[in-house]
C-alpha positions in Angstrom: 98.7 109.1 119.7 97.4 110.1 116.4 96.0 108.2 113.3 96.1 104.5 113.8 97.5 104.9 117.3 100.9 106.1 116.0 103.1 108.5 117.9 102.8 112.1 116.7 105.5 113.3 114.3 108.5 115.4 115.6 109.4 118.6 113.9 112.8 117.3 112.7 114.4 119.3 109.9 117.2 117.9 107.7 119.3 120.0 105.4 121.3 118.3 102.7 124.8 119.3 101.9 125.6 121.2 98.7 126.3 118.8 95.8 129.7 118.7 94.2 131.8 119.4 97.2 134.7 117.3 98.8 134.3 116.0 102.3 136.4 113.9 104.7 134.7 111.8 107.5 135.1 108.7 109.6 132.3 106.7 108.0 130.3 107.1 104.7 126.9 105.4 104.8 125.1 104.6 101.6 121.4 104.7 102.5 119.5 106.9 104.9 116.7 104.5 105.9 116.0 103.4 109.5 119.0 101.1 109.6 121.4 103.7 108.2 120.1 106.3 110.6 120.5 104.1 113.6 124.0 103.3 112.5 124.8 107.0 112.9 123.7 106.7 116.5 125.9 103.7 117.3 128.9 105.3 115.5 128.3 108.6 117.2 128.6 107.0 120.6 132.1 106.0 119.6 132.9 109.6 118.4 132.8 108.5 114.8 131.4 111.1 112.3 129.0 110.0 109.5 128.0 111.2 106.1 124.9 109.6 104.5 124.1 109.4 100.8 120.6 108.6 99.5 118.8 108.9 96.2 115.6 110.1 97.8 115.0 113.7 98.7 114.6 113.0 102.4 115.8 110.5 105.0 113.7 107.4 105.9 114.1 105.1 102.9 111.2 102.9 102.0 109.5 103.6 105.4 109.2 107.3 104.7 108.7 107.1 100.9 106.2 104.3 100.6 104.7 103.8 104.0 104.9 107.2 105.8 101.4 106.8 107.4 101.3 103.0 107.6 101.6 101.6 111.1 104.6 99.4 112.0 104.1 97.0 115.0 107.4 95.3 115.5 109.8 98.1 116.6 111.0 97.3 120.2 109.4 99.7 122.7 107.0 101.3 120.2 103.8 99.2 120.0 102.6 101.3 117.0 104.6 103.8 115.0 104.2 105.0 111.4 107.1 104.9 108.9 107.4 108.6 109.1 107.1 108.6 112.9 110.0 106.1 113.2 112.1 108.2 110.8 111.4 111.3 112.8 112.4 109.7 116.1 115.6 108.3 114.6 116.5 111.7 113.3 115.8 113.2 116.8 118.0 110.5 118.3 121.0 111.3 116.1 120.8 115.1 116.3 123.6 115.3 118.9 126.0 113.7 116.4 125.3 116.2 113.5 125.5 113.8 110.6 125.8 115.2 107.1 123.2 114.2 104.5 123.8 114.1 100.7 120.3 113.7 99.4 119.0 113.1 95.9 122.4 111.6 95.0 123.5 108.1 94.1 126.8 106.6 95.1 128.4 106.0 91.7 132.1 105.3 92.1 134.3 103.8 94.8 138.1 103.6 94.9 140.6 102.6 97.6 143.2 105.3 98.2 146.9 104.6 98.9 146.4 105.4 102.6 143.7 102.7 102.9 140.7 105.0 103.0 137.8 105.0 100.5 136.8 107.8 98.1 133.2 107.6 97.2 131.9 109.8 94.4 128.2 110.5 93.7 126.4 111.1 90.4 126.5 114.8 91.2 130.2 115.0 91.7 130.3 115.0 95.5 133.4 113.3 96.9 133.5 111.7 100.3 136.7 110.3 101.7 136.2 107.9 104.7 138.0 105.2 106.7 134.9 103.0 106.5 132.1 102.5 104.1 128.7 101.1 105.3 126.1 100.0 102.7 122.6 100.3 104.2 120.8 100.6 101.0 117.9 98.3 101.8 117.2 96.3 98.6 119.2 98.9 96.6 117.7 101.7 94.5 114.0 101.2 94.0 111.6 102.6 91.5 107.9 101.9 91.2 106.6 99.7 88.3 104.5 102.0 86.2 101.5 101.2 84.1 102.3 101.4 80.4 99.9 104.3 79.5 100.4 106.9 76.9 101.1 110.4 78.3 101.5 109.0 81.9 104.4 111.3 82.8 102.4 114.4 82.2 100.0 113.4 85.1 102.7 112.2 87.5 103.0 114.1 90.8 99.8 116.0 90.3 97.1 113.4 89.5 99.0 110.1 89.4 101.0 108.8 92.4 102.9 105.7 93.3 103.0 106.3 97.1 100.9 108.1 99.7 102.9 110.6 101.8 99.9 112.4 103.3 96.4 110.9 103.4 94.9 114.4 103.8 96.0 115.2 100.3 93.2 112.8 99.1 90.4 114.0 101.3 87.1 114.4 99.4 88.8 113.2 96.2 87.6 110.5 93.8 90.4 108.0 93.8 91.2 105.1 91.6 93.6 102.6 93.2 95.2 100.2 90.7 96.8 96.9 91.8 96.1 93.7 93.6 98.8 93.4 96.3 99.1 94.5 99.9 99.8 98.1 99.1 96.7 98.5 96.9 94.5 96.8 99.5 96.0 98.6 102.5 95.5 102.0 100.9 92.0 101.1 99.7 91.1 100.4 103.3 93.0 103.4 104.8 91.7 106.0 102.3 88.1 104.9 102.2 87.1 107.0 105.2 89.0 110.0 103.8 88.2 110.1 100.1 84.9 111.0 98.5 85.0 107.8 96.4 87.5 104.9 96.3 87.5 102.5 93.3 89.9 99.5 93.3 90.9 98.4 89.8 92.5 95.0 89.3 92.7 92.9 86.1 91.3 89.8 87.9 89.1 89.0 90.9 92.0 87.4 92.7 94.3 89.3 95.0 97.8 88.8 96.3 97.2 90.6 99.6 96.6 89.4 103.1 93.3 87.5 103.3 92.1 89.7 106.1 92.6 92.8 104.0 90.8 91.2 101.1 87.9 90.3 103.3 87.7 93.8 104.6 87.7 95.2 101.1 84.9 92.9 99.9 82.9 93.9 102.9 83.2 97.6 102.0 82.3 96.7 98.4 79.2 94.9 99.6 78.2 97.9 101.7 78.6 100.2 98.8 81.5 102.1 100.4 84.2 101.0 97.9 83.8 100.2 94.1 85.6 97.2 92.7 86.3 97.1 88.9 87.7 93.9 87.5 89.3 95.5 84.4 92.5 96.6 82.8 93.7 100.2 83.1 94.0 101.4 79.5 94.5 105.1 79.6 94.1 108.5 81.2 91.9 111.4 80.1 92.1 115.0 81.1 93.9 118.3 80.6 97.3 117.2 81.9 98.4 117.4 84.6 94.8 117.4 85.8 93.0 114.1 85.5 89.4 113.8 84.5 88.9 110.0 84.1 90.6 106.7 83.6 89.9 104.5 80.6 89.1 100.8 81.5 88.4 97.7 79.6 86.9 94.4 80.7 85.3 91.3 79.1 82.0 92.1 80.7 81.8 95.8 79.9 84.2 96.3 77.0 85.9 99.7 76.9 84.5 102.3 79.3 85.4 105.4 81.3 85.4 106.1 85.0 85.6 109.7 86.2 88.2 110.4 89.0 90.5 113.0 90.4 93.6 110.8 91.3 95.1 107.5 90.4 97.3 105.6 92.9 99.2 102.8 91.0 100.6 100.0 93.2 102.2 97.5 90.8 105.1 96.9 93.1 108.7 98.0 92.9 111.7 97.2 90.7 114.7 96.8 93.0 118.1 97.5 91.5 121.4 97.2 93.3 122.6 100.0 91.1 126.2 101.2 91.1 126.9 99.3 94.4 127.1 96.2 92.2 130.3 97.7 90.7 132.1 98.2 94.0 134.0 94.8 93.6 132.1 93.0 96.4 131.1 89.4 96.3 127.3 89.2 95.5 124.7 86.5 95.9 121.4 87.0 94.1 121.8 90.8 94.3 122.5 90.7 98.0 125.9 91.2 99.8 127.2 88.3 101.9 128.7 89.4 105.2 130.1 87.7 108.3 128.0 87.6 111.5 130.7 89.0 113.8 130.8 92.5 112.4 128.8 92.3 109.1 131.9 93.0 107.0 131.8 92.2 103.3 134.4 90.5 101.2 136.3 93.8 101.1 137.9 94.9 104.4 136.5 98.2 105.7 133.2 97.8 103.8 130.2 96.7 105.8 126.6 95.9 104.7 123.7 96.1 107.2 120.0 95.8 106.8 118.0 94.2 104.0 120.9 94.4 101.5 123.0 91.8 103.3 122.7 88.1 103.5 124.0 85.5 105.9 122.7 82.2 107.4 119.6 82.8 109.4 119.1 86.4 108.1 115.7 87.9 109.0 114.7 91.0 107.0 113.5 93.0 109.9 114.3 96.6 110.9 115.3 95.4 114.4 117.8 93.0 112.8 119.4 95.9 111.0 119.7 97.8 114.3 121.6 94.9 115.8 123.8 94.7 112.8 124.6 98.4 113.0 125.6 98.1 116.6 128.2 95.4 115.9 129.4 97.1 112.7 130.1 100.3 114.7 132.5 98.4 117.1 134.5 97.1 114.1 134.4 100.5 112.4 136.0 102.1 115.4 139.0 99.7 115.2 139.5 100.7 111.6 139.0 104.4 112.0 140.9 104.7 115.3 143.6 102.0 115.1 145.7 103.5 117.9 142.8 104.0 120.4 141.4 101.6 123.0 137.8 100.7 122.6 135.9 100.8 125.9 132.4 99.4 125.8 130.0 101.7 127.8 126.3 101.7 128.6 124.2 104.8 127.9 122.3 104.2 131.2 125.4 104.5 133.3 128.1 106.3 131.4 128.2 110.1 132.1 130.5 110.5 129.1 127.9 109.0 126.8 125.1 111.0 128.4 127.1 114.2 127.8 127.4 113.3 124.1 123.6 112.8 124.0 122.9 116.0 125.9 121.1 114.3 128.7 123.7 114.5 131.5 
């Protein structure tokens, strides 16, 4: 195990389809996070082909985008795994089923065809016709809340970041982490041994993070290993895109400058359901109500699994989404293969399933 005891990453490569083409498949899945990826596996066992659409440039959803190196402890059978590690293993698991990915595209338009199938069109003109639509879009499209700083965009991606994809990118750097929630505190603790300097900037000496994380941070501050600045982030200085310093302001110090190489801004996410809200589904507080037999929405043939759905007793856990995907796949088969008999088989004992998985 590497890092925080996480499983080492697998060399899984994903190639996205060329935008603007027309495709036909059994199931179209909106969202390529962990739940969407596992749905490919459950559908594949039933010989149903899947196409996945995601606005990000890689599979994994929030796990891979926001927490690629953060350990996750509640995945069955994996005591510790990082967000990227879980994504890699799910990609490895679905390789036998050859799913098609449409990355950096947003599902924009949906229509029901005369034959009962759906035609999904993305913002890049890709058309996917499918018997079944599965919405596994987490909380919807998400974008980071950005500080309102003049000239911010010129530094983004080089000096200013809203997530950490590789901790090594910040080795021996002078880092300012802005924010007072779990992400800001978690990355303050995680990057302190890696970076040359870590400064946590928050507008007040009160944090919305886990008490244990706050206590750890204050201990590092007391030991001189982390700097804490109770101040407002007012501006950036440097020859863009290279950052030289941040401009801060506090009641105690007034306006002052702090030299640094990078800024990590963790002010939370703005979650938007996006064009999915225009699909004609019943919605409740930006979530999609489903039944608990097959996780179908108010529209026959459209299912919602993972954090985007709601029902009595819903728990927003990855493992809950896996369960929902398994039951969804059984219902999807009956829609996509109406004339065929569905036989429930176990991967441990079915030679047919083992052949599909390449382990027979």
